[in-house]
N, C-alpha and C positions, 0 to 999 in steps of 0.2 A: 557871490560877491567877495568871498574870502579867498578866491583863487584856488580852492581845493580841487585838485584833479582826481576826484573819487569815481566819477562815472564817465563812460564813453557814450552811453545811450540810455535814455530813460523813457518811461511810458507815462502818459498823462491822459486824464479824461477831461481836463479843464482847458479852456481857450482864453481866459481873460488876460493872462500875463505872458503869453507866448511871443514875446517880442525879441527883436534882434539884439537888444542889450544883454539878454540872458541866454539866448539860444541861437544856434548857428543857422544861417540862411541856407536851406537845401539847394537853392539855385546856384550857390557858389562852390559846391563840391564837385570836383572834376570826375569822380568815380561814381557819381549818382546820376542815373539816366531817367529823369522824371517822365520822359515820353513813353516809356515801356509800360505794357499793360499791368505789370505787378504793382504799379503805383496808381492809386485811385485818382482818375483824372477829374471827376466831378468835385472831389475835395480840393484839389489843387486850384481849380477855377474859382471856387467859393472862398478860399482861405488866403490867397495872396493879398498882400497890402503893399502898395508902393513897389510892386515887382518882387517882393520878398516873401519867402515861404519858410516859416520857422517851426512848422509841425507838418507831419505827413501821415498818410494812411497807406499801408501796403499789405502784402500777403504773408508777412512774418508770422502773424497770428490769425486765427480764424474768428476772432471776436466780432469783427465787423460783418461777418457772414452769419454767425450764430445769433447776433442780436438784431439783425435786420427785421423790421416788423412785417409779419405776415398776418393774414386774416384767416383764422381757423373757423370752419363751420361744421356743425353737428349734422351728419347726413340723415340720421333718424328723424330729428326734428324738421329738417328741410323737407323730408318726404311727408311727414305728418302735416306740415303746413302747405304742402303742394307747391313748393317753390319750383321754378323752372331750372333747367340745367345751368348752374352758376358758372361752370367752366366755359360754356358756350357764350354766356353773357359777357364774360371777360374778353374772350377772343373777339367778339363783335365790337368791343369798345363801349358797350352799353352799361357797364357796371359802374354806376354813379351813385352818389348819396341820395339823389332823388329817387332812383330805382330801389335802393335799399329800403328807404322809408315806405315806399309804396308796397313792397313785398312783405314787410314785417309789421304792418299795422295791427294785425290780430294775434301776434305771437305771445305777448306778455300776458301772464295769467296769475291770479291770486290762488295758488295751489292749495293753501291750507285754510282758505275761507275766513281769514281774520280781518278782512277789509283793509289790510295794510300791506306794505311791500318791504320784504327783507330778503335775506339769503335763503329762505325756504321756498321762494316763489320762482316762477319761470319768466325769463326775460328774452327779448330779442338780442340784447347785447350785454356782455359783462366785460369790464375792462378798467384798468387803473386810469384815473383822470377822465373817465367818461367820454364826453364828446370830443375831447382832445385826441384820444386814441382812435375813436371811431372816424374822426376827420383827418387822421394822419396822412392819408393819401391825397389831400388837397394841397396843391402847390401855392403857398402864400409868400410872395416876395416883399417882405417888410423893408428890405434894403437892396440896392443894386450897386454895381461898380461904376464910379465916375470915370472920366477920361484919364485920370491919374492913377487908376487902380486902387482908389480908396472907397470904403463902404459909404454909401449915401442913402439917407432915409427916403423911403418911398411911400410914406404914410398918407400922402394926399392923393394918391392914385385912386381914381373912382372905381376901377375894377377891383382893386384890393379891398377897399372899404365895403363894396357890395358883397364880396365873397365872405368877409368876416361877419357882416350882418346876417347873411344867410345861415352861416354856421350857428350864430347866436340864437336866431329864431328857431332853428331846428332843435337846439339844446333845450330851449324853453318848452317847445310844443311837445317834445317826446321825452321829457324829463323822467316820467314814470316807467319808461321802457328801456332805460339804460341804467344798469346796476354798477355802481362804483363803490368798492369796499372801503375806500378812503373817506367817503362822505355819507354813505348809506348804512343803514342798520345791519350789523353782522352778528348773528347769534352764535356762530360757529367758533368764535374766538381764534380764527386762524389768519386774521389780517388780510394782507394782499393776496395770500394764497387761496382765498375764497374763490377767486375767479377760476382757478384750475379745478377746484372741487365741484363748483356748480356746473362747469362745462362738462366734466366727466359724468356728472349725475343727470345729464340731459335736462338741465335747467337753463341752458343758454344756447341760443341758436348760433351766435357769433361771438368770437373772442379775438382781439388783436394783441399779439405778443411777439417776442422774438421767435424767429423760425426754429431756433434750437430748442424752444419749449416743447416741441413735438415729443421729446423724450419723456415729458411728464404724462403723456397720454398712452403709453405703451400698454397699460392694463385697462384702458377704456373699452367697455363692451360695445358701445355704438361706434360705427365708423365715423371718421372725420376726414375733411379735405382741407387744402390750403389754397387760397387765392390772394391776389393783391387787395389792399384796402381800396375802397371805391374812390373814383375821381369825383370832383365837385359836380361836373356836368360833362357833356360830350364835347364841349369846346376845349376842354383840357386835353391836349393832343395825346400825351402819354400818361401811363400810371406813374405816380410819384411815390417812391418807396423810401421810408424814413428809417435810418439806423437808430436803434434805441440807445445803445451805449457804444461810443466809438473810442477805441484806444489810439491815442495819438503818439507817434514817435517824435521825440525831440532830442537834440544833441546839445548838451551844455557848452557854452563858449569856453569853459575851462578844459574841455577835452584836449589833450596835448598832441595827439597824432590824428588829425582829421582825415588824412588820406587812408590810413589804416581803418579807421571807423567807417568811412564811406565804402571802401571795398567790401568789408564784412557785411555791412547792412545791405548793400546791393546784392551780394551773393545770397544772403538769407532770404531776401525778398523774392529773388528769382526762384530759389528752391521751394519757398512757400507757395508760390504761384504754380509751379510745375508739379510739385509732389504733395505738399500738405493740403492745399485747397481741393484738388480732385479726390484725395483720399478721404477727407472729411465729407465731401459732398456725396461721393458714391457709396462709401462704406457706412457712414453714419446716417445721413439724411435719407438716401434712396433705399438702402437695404434694411435699416433698423427702425427708423422713426416714422417715415411716411408710408401710407398704405395703398396708394394707387398711382398709376402712370400719369394721370391728369395733374396731380399735385406736383409731380416732377416737372411736367411741362410748364406749369405756372411759375416754378422757380426759374427754369431755363429762360423762358421768353418774356416774363412780365415782372418778376421780382428782382433777381440779381442783375438784370440788365438795366434797371431803372432806379438804382440806388442814388438818391439825390441829397445834396447838401445845400442849405441856404447860405447866402452871403454872411460871413462872420462879421459881427459888429462890435463884439466885446461889451455889449450893453445887457446887463441882467434886468434892468428896468424895462427895457423894450419887451422882453419875454413876459415879464410880470404883467404889464399893461395889456398886452394882446390876450393872454390867457384869462385875465379877469374880465375883459370885454366879452369873449366868447362864452365864458361860463356864467356871466352875470347878466345885467340888464342895461348897463350904461351904453350911451351912443359912442360908436367907434371914433368918429371925427372929433368929438369934444374931449374924449379920454386921451387921444393922441395929442391934441392941441395943448391940453393942460400939463402934459408930461414931456412935451417936446424938448424943452430946454435941458431937463435932467438927462434924457436919453442922449441928446446930442453931446452933452458934456462927457458922458461915459464913452461915446464913440471917439470923441476928440482925444481923450486920454489913451484910448486903445491905439489910435493911429500914431500917437507920439512914440509908441514902442517900436515903430518901424521906420522912424526917420533916420 
């Protein structure tokens, strides 16, 4: 706002204030071609407001590849628990949350016999935020685009409410089978890193984390594989892959030479897509981190091809309410109704940034 031309391009992980008052609309840049594959098309569809796009995701950095959530599974525990071929289950479209809970009902065990559950025991799943990570493959549309390309709440949709209730019920029914170091007892003193320790120690059958986390398991004795997170049910046509941390490119309105900036950004995006992306993918993921051809297939066909973004609303309250319902016991419809005005107010303020 001081008009200081200090930066041509910046990177952000926040979406709340990325409006056209402060940041350049990528749609107006002559030397940016948003139709090209080095620009993430799903992000563009989800993030435009009033036909404007003030942030973008492309292949300049590999962050959005590295942090895309994948589901790691411990092959030794899978064999011990007599699980079927999980890769084939994914291929058939039958890898759903219902199937997951069916297969893992007898996995969790009190290993030290103290009649309690902490990081010394065995679980079907370990992950940050528990059911929210386990259910990261469920496509929940809290908002949709209206005819004017504005985000519009979808909280009264019966299908959405039913899906949220299903996740909440599973969270309550299988609470003891999901270990979350942020809420459950951790005697190891290693905080969030407990999920990696437990997975490597054969204490967890499944773990959902960024695909790049495979580097953490290079010294793991048991073999592991990578598959997409399960769909809610088979009516969900495709697997939905959630990026954990997305680096957003933004151009401040104070940038003095937009043509120069656009040319350089487009060139870097192209080179990232053509050179950096395959180098990271083939040299790091395929050759150094992952251990089998099937995991590579899962990345190729089901993970990197289905990276999804939900419609951006600019409402932190919406995320807060949804998460509290899924992890709590309140009714979805009443929780949304009581917070609807606050959520809509935040959305309205967000929309104003694109007028």
